[in-house]
Structure formats: structure tokens, C-alpha cells
C-alpha positions in Angstrom: -11.8 39.3 -76.6 -13.3 41.7 -74.2 -13.0 41.3 -70.3 -16.5 41.0 -69.8 -16.5 37.7 -72.0 -13.3 36.3 -70.2 -15.0 36.8 -67.1 -18.1 35.2 -67.8 -16.4 32.5 -69.3 -14.5 31.9 -66.2 -17.7 32.1 -64.2 -19.4 29.3 -66.3 -16.5 27.2 -65.7 -16.9 27.6 -61.9 -17.6 24.4 -60.0 -21.3 25.6 -59.4 -20.7 27.3 -56.1 -22.3 30.6 -56.2 -20.5 31.9 -53.0 -17.5 34.5 -53.3 -14.3 33.0 -52.3 -11.4 35.1 -50.9 -7.9 33.6 -51.7 -4.5 34.6 -50.7 -2.7 33.8 -53.7 -3.8 33.4 -57.5 -1.6 31.3 -59.7 -2.0 31.5 -63.5 -0.6 28.7 -65.2 -0.3 24.8 -64.3 3.1 24.3 -65.8 6.2 23.0 -63.3 6.5 26.6 -61.6 3.0 27.3 -61.2 2.4 23.7 -59.7 5.2 24.3 -57.5 4.1 27.9 -56.3 0.8 26.3 -55.5 2.2 23.6 -53.4 4.6 25.5 -51.6 1.7 28.2 -50.8 -0.3 25.6 -49.6 2.3 24.4 -47.5 2.7 27.9 -45.8 -0.9 27.7 -44.7 -2.1 30.3 -47.8 -5.5 29.8 -49.2 -4.4 29.7 -53.0 -5.9 28.8 -56.4 -4.4 28.0 -59.6 -6.0 28.5 -63.1 -5.1 26.4 -66.0 -6.2 26.8 -69.8 -5.6 23.1 -70.7 -7.5 20.2 -69.0 -4.2 18.6 -67.7 -1.6 20.3 -65.2 2.0 19.8 -66.3 0.8 19.5 -70.0 3.6 21.7 -71.4 6.4 19.5 -69.6 4.6 16.5 -70.4 4.8 17.6 -74.4 8.5 18.5 -74.0 9.3 15.0 -72.9 7.9 13.2 -75.9 
């Protein structure tokens, strides 16, 4: 998939806010490690964002427990 399509897809999924935002940290993946990194970074006062491809965070961990 070309990069342009990935970016336009990401913009389509955005919350509708057309303003640009600057973040201190971008976490890719909402597994147990990504969720912990996001949590820890916010405790340290960082403006962080997490990108996850599935609807539910921690989905891979939940599937392993079944």
C-alpha cells in the first residue's frame, strides 16, 4: 500500500478535529507494552498518542488468555 493511502486513511479515522497537534510520544500498538508505555509517559507529563489497528486495546493479550 502506498504511503499516501496510509496517511489519507489515518486522516479519515481522525476524530474530526482539523487542527494539527504536536505530541511528545507516538506509541504504535495497543498491546500490553504499548498500553504501559502510554500510561507511563502520561504520568511523566508527556503528551502522548497511541495508534492501534484493532478496535479493542489489549486484543492480542485477550486472545492468548482464551
